[in-house]
C-alpha positions as CSV (number, residue, x, y, z in Angstrom):
1,X,9.7,11.9,8.3
2,X,13.2,10.4,9.4
3,X,13.0,9.5,12.8
4,X,15.6,9.7,16.0
5,X,17.0,6.8,17.8
6,X,15.6,7.8,21.5
7,X,12.6,8.6,20.0
8,X,12.1,5.3,18.5
9,X,12.8,3.5,21.9
10,X,10.4,5.8,23.0
11,X,7.3,5.1,20.7
12,X,8.4,1.3,20.8
13,X,7.8,1.4,24.7
14,X,4.2,3.0,25.0
15,X,3.3,0.0,22.7
16,X,4.9,-2.7,25.2
17,X,3.7,-1.1,27.9
18,X,0.3,-0.2,26.4
19,X,0.0,-3.5,24.7
20,X,1.1,-5.5,28.2
21,X,-1.2,-3.4,30.5
22,X,-4.3,-3.5,27.9
23,X,-4.0,-7.8,27.2
24,X,-2.8,-8.2,30.9
25,X,-6.2,-6.6,32.4
26,X,-8.7,-8.6,30.2
27,X,-10.2,-11.6,31.9
28,X,-7.6,-14.2,30.4
29,X,-4.4,-12.2,28.9
30,X,-0.9,-12.2,29.7
31,X,2.1,-10.2,29.8
32,X,5.9,-10.9,29.9
33,X,8.5,-8.8,29.6
34,X,11.8,-8.7,29.3
35,X,15.1,-6.8,28.2
36,X,14.9,-8.4,23.9
37,X,11.5,-9.3,24.0
38,X,7.2,-9.4,25.2
39,X,5.4,-11.5,25.0
40,X,0.9,-10.5,24.4
41,X,-1.5,-13.2,24.8
42,X,-4.7,-13.1,25.3
43,X,-6.0,-16.3,25.5
44,X,-8.2,-16.6,22.5
45,X,-7.2,-18.3,19.4
46,X,-6.6,-14.9,17.5
47,X,-3.3,-14.4,16.2
48,X,-3.8,-10.5,15.6
49,X,-3.6,-10.3,19.6
50,X,-1.5,-13.1,20.3
51,X,2.3,-11.3,19.4
52,X,5.6,-12.6,20.5
53,X,7.6,-8.7,20.1
54,X,11.1,-8.4,19.6
55,X,12.5,-5.8,20.9
56,X,16.7,-5.8,20.5
57,X,19.3,-7.2,18.2
58,X,20.1,-11.1,19.8
59,X,23.5,-12.9,18.9
60,X,20.9,-16.0,19.3
61,X,17.6,-15.6,17.1
62,X,16.9,-19.9,17.2
63,X,17.2,-19.3,20.9
64,X,14.9,-16.6,21.3
65,X,12.3,-17.5,18.5
66,X,12.2,-20.9,20.7
67,X,11.2,-19.2,23.3
68,X,7.9,-17.3,21.7
69,X,7.1,-20.9,19.9
70,X,7.5,-23.0,23.5
71,X,5.3,-20.4,25.2
72,X,2.3,-20.8,23.1
73,X,2.4,-24.2,21.9
74,X,2.3,-24.9,25.5
75,X,-1.0,-23.0,25.3
76,X,-2.5,-24.0,22.0
77,X,-2.7,-20.7,20.8
78,X,-1.5,-19.2,17.1
79,X,0.4,-16.1,17.2
80,X,2.5,-13.8,15.4
81,X,5.9,-12.9,15.7
82,X,6.5,-8.8,15.2
83,X,9.9,-7.4,15.1
84,X,10.6,-3.5,16.3
85,X,12.2,-2.2,12.6
86,X,15.4,-4.0,11.0
87,X,15.4,-6.6,13.5
88,X,13.8,-9.5,11.4
89,X,16.9,-9.6,9.3
90,X,19.2,-12.2,11.3
91,X,15.5,-14.1,11.4
92,X,14.0,-14.8,8.6
93,X,16.3,-18.1,7.3
94,X,14.8,-19.4,10.5
95,X,11.1,-18.1,10.0
96,X,11.2,-19.9,6.2
97,X,12.6,-23.1,7.8
98,X,9.9,-23.5,9.8
99,X,7.1,-22.4,8.1
100,X,5.8,-19.0,8.9
101,X,3.9,-16.6,7.1
102,X,5.5,-13.4,6.1
103,X,2.0,-10.4,7.3
104,X,1.2,-7.0,6.1
105,X,3.8,-4.9,8.1
106,X,2.4,-2.8,10.7
107,X,2.5,1.0,10.2
108,X,4.0,2.9,13.5
109,X,3.4,6.6,12.4
110,X,4.2,9.2,14.4
111,X,2.5,12.6,15.0
112,X,4.7,15.4,16.7
113,X,3.1,18.6,17.0
114,X,-0.2,17.6,18.9
115,X,-3.3,19.8,18.5
116,X,-4.6,22.2,21.1
117,X,-8.1,21.5,20.6
118,X,-10.2,19.4,18.2
119,X,-11.5,21.5,15.0
120,X,-13.1,17.7,13.8
121,X,-16.2,17.6,16.3
122,X,-18.5,18.4,13.8
123,X,-21.9,16.8,15.0
124,X,-19.8,14.5,17.4
125,X,-20.9,14.4,20.8
126,X,-17.2,13.0,21.9
127,X,-17.3,11.7,25.8
128,X,-14.9,11.0,27.9
129,X,-16.2,7.1,29.9
130,X,-17.2,7.7,32.8
131,X,-20.5,5.5,32.7
132,X,-20.8,1.3,33.3
133,X,-23.5,2.8,30.0
134,X,-20.2,4.6,28.5
135,X,-17.8,1.5,29.1
136,X,-20.5,-1.2,27.2
137,X,-21.2,1.3,24.5
138,X,-17.0,1.2,23.8
139,X,-17.1,-2.4,24.0
140,X,-19.3,-2.9,21.8
141,X,-17.9,-1.0,18.7
142,X,-14.4,-2.5,19.6
143,X,-16.1,-5.9,19.4
144,X,-17.8,-5.7,16.0
145,X,-15.1,-3.4,14.5
146,X,-12.0,-6.1,15.2
147,X,-14.4,-8.9,14.3
148,X,-13.7,-9.8,17.7
149,X,-15.5,-13.0,18.7
150,X,-18.8,-12.3,19.7
151,X,-19.4,-11.4,23.4
152,X,-16.0,-11.2,24.3
153,X,-16.2,-7.3,24.3
154,X,-16.6,-6.9,27.9
155,X,-13.6,-10.0,28.1
156,X,-10.9,-7.9,26.1
157,X,-12.0,-3.9,27.5
158,X,-13.2,-4.6,31.1
159,X,-13.7,-1.7,33.9
160,X,-10.4,-1.8,35.0
161,X,-8.5,-0.5,31.9
162,X,-10.9,2.9,33.1
163,X,-8.7,2.7,36.6
164,X,-5.5,2.2,34.4
165,X,-2.5,5.4,35.2
166,X,-2.3,7.9,33.0
167,X,-5.8,6.5,30.2
168,X,-8.7,7.8,28.5
169,X,-11.2,6.7,27.0
170,X,-13.6,8.2,24.5
171,X,-16.8,7.3,22.9
172,X,-18.2,9.3,20.0
173,X,-22.0,9.7,19.5
174,X,-23.8,10.7,16.1
175,X,-28.0,11.0,16.6
176,X,-27.2,9.8,20.2
177,X,-26.1,6.5,18.6
178,X,-22.8,5.6,20.0
179,X,-20.6,5.4,16.9
180,X,-16.8,5.8,16.9
181,X,-13.8,4.8,20.2
182,X,-10.5,6.2,20.8
183,X,-8.0,5.7,23.7
184,X,-4.8,7.5,24.7
185,X,-2.2,5.6,27.4
186,X,1.2,8.6,28.1
187,X,4.1,6.9,29.1
188,X,6.4,9.6,29.6
189,X,6.9,12.4,26.3
190,X,4.0,9.8,24.5
191,X,0.9,9.6,24.1
192,X,0.0,6.1,22.5
193,X,-3.3,6.1,21.1
194,X,-5.5,3.0,20.3
195,X,-8.7,0.8,20.3
196,X,-9.8,3.7,17.6
197,X,-12.6,2.1,15.7
198,X,-16.1,3.0,13.7
199,X,-19.4,1.3,13.3
200,X,-19.0,0.1,9.4
201,X,-22.2,2.4,8.3
202,X,-20.7,5.5,10.4
203,X,-17.9,5.4,8.2
204,X,-16.7,7.5,6.1
205,X,-17.9,10.9,8.2
206,X,-14.6,12.2,9.4
207,X,-15.6,10.5,12.8
208,X,-12.9,8.3,13.5
209,X,-10.7,11.4,12.9
210,X,-12.7,14.1,15.4
211,X,-12.3,10.8,18.4
212,X,-8.4,10.5,16.8
213,X,-8.0,13.7,17.6
214,X,-9.8,14.1,20.8
215,X,-7.6,11.4,22.5
216,X,-4.4,14.0,20.5
217,X,-6.1,16.6,22.6
218,X,-6.1,15.3,25.8
219,X,-2.9,13.6,25.9
220,X,-0.9,16.9,25.0
221,X,-3.3,18.1,28.2
222,X,-1.3,15.6,30.0
223,X,2.4,16.8,29.3
224,X,2.8,14.3,26.2
225,X,4.5,16.8,23.3
226,X,4.4,13.9,20.6
227,X,2.0,10.6,19.7
228,X,2.4,7.2,18.1
229,X,0.6,4.7,16.7
230,X,0.3,1.5,15.0
231,X,-2.5,1.6,11.5
232,X,-4.2,-0.3,9.8
233,X,-4.5,0.0,6.1
234,X,-8.0,1.6,6.5
235,X,-6.8,3.9,9.0
236,X,-3.5,5.4,7.6
237,X,-5.2,8.0,5.4
238,X,-7.0,9.2,8.4
239,X,-4.1,9.7,10.4
240,X,-2.0,11.0,7.8
241,X,-4.8,13.4,7.1
242,X,-4.0,14.6,10.9
243,X,-0.1,14.6,10.2
244,X,1.0,11.7,11.1
245,X,4.1,10.0,9.3
246,X,4.8,6.5,8.9
247,X,8.8,7.1,9.3
248,X,9.1,3.2,10.2
249,X,7.5,-0.3,10.5
250,X,6.8,-3.5,12.8
251,X,7.2,-6.6,9.8
252,X,5.1,-9.4,11.0
253,X,4.7,-13.2,10.4
254,X,2.2,-15.6,11.1
255,X,2.7,-18.9,13.0
256,X,2.5,-21.8,11.2
257,X,-0.9,-23.5,11.0
């Protein structure tokens, strides 16, 4: 699938705004956004969620890179630098000289036709979060599935996130046990899908697919015309089975240890 530039910009904008909203509404999070770059900082010593994201081409890559380094070094936190498609090329010599290590690219996936209903629900009871108990279930699943520090779920997914505009959170229950989560955030025509997770022992039952489709249906109901997400290696086959394509990637490099 080829993706026109306008649609890519909309998908990137969803990523920047949604990550900013999610991280700035954690207990210790910070979000800074400018025309050329964005900074997402959880305050935790975890590169996965401390990101310097380059979103526009620059004629001064060293100066831009130093901005990210100074930000995270002042907070004594590891981070990764991430580039929208193709923008990493001008930075590669600098990254090599400074000891950055290439990490697995992050697959950006796009779904052009959003489903009208969830035909994959089967034995899964999916609830849109509306109670404190359901939020706790969401927090516990996210904490375990993303290998976050013990007890950090409520710090990362706070009650404030429930009140974000154009946002819905879902928990799936199997035999009355909370087993999976997903979230949708609408920006313009884009349904951004986030926090898709399934408890280890309930994987390979189709629950991840079902909970993702629930968020897609919610996005369509909010007027979205396509969806975007960033996929893990484990998640890619699930999303492809729904109909997502992978037209481009975000290229990632870990800061030196």
